[in-house]
C-alpha positions in Angstrom: 85.2 142.4 -3.4 88.7 141.3 -2.8 88.1 140.9 1.0 85.0 138.8 0.3 87.0 136.5 -2.1 89.8 136.2 0.5 87.2 135.5 3.2 85.4 132.9 1.0 88.7 131.2 0.2 89.7 131.1 3.9 86.3 129.6 4.8 86.5 127.0 2.0 90.1 126.1 3.0 89.1 125.7 6.7 86.2 123.4 5.8 88.5 121.4 3.5 91.1 120.9 6.2 88.4 120.0 8.8 87.1 117.3 6.4 90.6 115.9 5.9 91.6 115.7 9.5 88.8 113.9 11.2 90.5 112.6 14.3 89.1 111.0 17.4 86.0 112.9 18.6 86.5 114.5 22.1 89.9 112.9 22.8 90.9 112.4 26.5 94.6 113.0 25.8 95.8 111.5 29.1 99.5 110.7 28.9 100.6 107.3 30.4 103.7 107.4 32.6 106.6 105.0 31.8 106.1 101.5 33.2 107.6 98.1 33.1 105.8 95.2 34.6 105.8 91.4 34.0 103.7 89.8 31.3 102.0 86.4 31.1 105.2 84.9 29.7 107.1 86.1 32.8 109.0 88.7 30.7 109.4 92.4 31.3 106.9 94.4 29.3 106.2 98.1 29.4 105.4 101.3 27.6 108.6 101.2 25.6 107.4 97.9 24.0 104.2 99.6 22.9 105.9 102.6 21.3 104.5 103.2 17.8 101.6 100.8 18.5 97.9 101.5 18.9 96.6 99.6 21.9 93.6 98.8 24.0 93.9 98.6 27.8 91.7 97.3 30.6 91.9 96.2 34.3 90.8 92.7 35.2 91.7 89.8 37.6 91.3 86.1 37.3 89.4 85.5 40.5 86.7 88.0 39.5 83.2 86.7 39.9 81.4 89.5 38.3 82.5 92.1 35.6 85.7 90.6 34.4 84.0 87.6 32.8 82.0 89.7 30.3 84.9 92.1 29.9 87.3 89.3 28.9 84.7 87.8 26.6 84.1 91.2 25.0 87.8 92.0 24.6 88.4 88.6 23.0 85.6 89.2 20.6 86.9 92.7 19.9 90.4 91.3 19.3 88.9 88.9 16.6 87.0 91.8 15.0 90.1 94.0 14.9 92.0 91.2 13.2 89.2 90.6 10.7 89.3 94.3 9.8 93.1 94.1 9.4 93.6 96.6 12.2 96.9 96.0 14.1 95.9 96.8 17.6 97.7 95.5 20.7 95.8 94.6 23.9 97.1 95.1 27.4 95.3 93.8 30.5 96.5 95.0 33.9 95.8 92.6 36.7 94.3 94.3 39.7 95.1 91.3 41.9 98.8 90.8 41.4 99.3 88.7 44.6 97.2 85.9 43.0 97.6 86.6 39.3 101.1 85.3 38.6 102.2 85.0 34.9 101.1 81.4 34.5 97.7 82.1 36.0 97.2 85.0 33.6 98.3 82.9 30.6 95.9 80.1 31.5 93.1 82.6 32.1 93.5 84.3 28.7 93.8 80.9 26.9 90.5 79.8 28.4 88.9 82.8 26.6 90.6 82.0 23.3 92.7 85.2 23.4 95.4 85.5 20.8 98.5 86.1 23.0 100.7 87.2 20.1 99.0 90.6 20.4 97.7 90.6 24.0 99.8 91.0 27.1 98.4 90.4 30.6 100.5 92.2 33.2 101.4 91.7 36.8 104.5 92.1 38.9 103.6 95.0 41.1 102.0 95.5 44.5 98.2 96.1 44.9 99.0 99.7 46.1 101.2 100.3 43.0 98.5 99.2 40.5 95.9 101.2 42.4 98.1 104.3 42.1 99.0 103.6 38.5 95.3 103.1 37.5 94.3 106.3 39.2 97.2 108.4 38.1 97.1 107.3 34.4 93.6 106.0 33.7 91.6 107.9 36.3 90.1 104.6 37.6 90.1 102.5 40.8 92.0 99.3 41.3 91.5 98.8 45.0 91.3 95.6 47.0 89.4 96.0 50.3 90.9 94.2 53.3 89.6 90.7 54.0 88.0 90.4 50.6 89.0 88.3 47.6 87.3 90.7 45.1 88.8 93.9 43.8 87.0 97.2 43.1 88.1 98.3 39.6 86.9 100.2 36.6 85.2 98.4 33.7 86.4 100.6 30.8 88.4 99.8 27.7 90.9 102.5 26.9 92.2 103.2 23.4 95.8 104.4 23.5 97.7 106.0 20.6 101.2 105.4 19.3 102.7 108.0 21.7 101.2 106.4 24.8 98.4 108.8 25.1 94.9 107.6 26.1 92.6 108.9 23.5 89.2 107.5 24.4 87.4 105.2 26.9 84.5 102.9 26.3 82.2 100.8 28.4 83.9 97.4 28.7 80.6 95.6 29.7 78.8 96.8 26.5 81.5 98.0 24.2 80.5 100.1 21.1 82.4 97.8 18.8 81.9 99.8 15.6 83.0 103.0 17.3 86.1 101.3 18.7 87.0 99.9 15.3 86.5 103.3 13.6 88.6 105.1 16.3 91.4 102.5 16.0 91.4 102.9 12.3 91.7 106.7 12.6 94.7 106.3 14.9 96.3 103.7 12.6 95.9 106.0 9.6 97.4 109.0 11.4 100.8 107.2 11.8 
């Protein structure tokens, strides 16, 4: 009888703990390497500036004629919804066309979408090869510009990153699951 009581207590305790620690479902847990690039204000900005922050990341470029347009609109809408929910989430967009996307170009581009640049940094200041390697090594996505083409092949995901600089989840940036992103961001923010 004593064994059963102990077993029952252990099972109850396990269920209780599982209910209390509902984290991100199926987390990716990809660590991001240290980086420092140049933001839309022509200032150094990197992983150290995001320490302790929950953030969303994506890869875009201002001359994009296809996927970046809905991605930027979706991220801008998502930024507004995060603010409306009181969720303090930073946004980082990495340009995949750094030769063209200088800081002033990125700033104007974001402003055209109505982005709140107080919590959104658009980054450049690296070579096309460097961003391609950075995207593949850290986000497992392409950021490759073919020769003799003004368009860049790149991923269309939004990435949710925790306070330690670890990618926890990725979402379709063309049709983002807004409620899931909000819920996941809230989970990370309450785990501080």
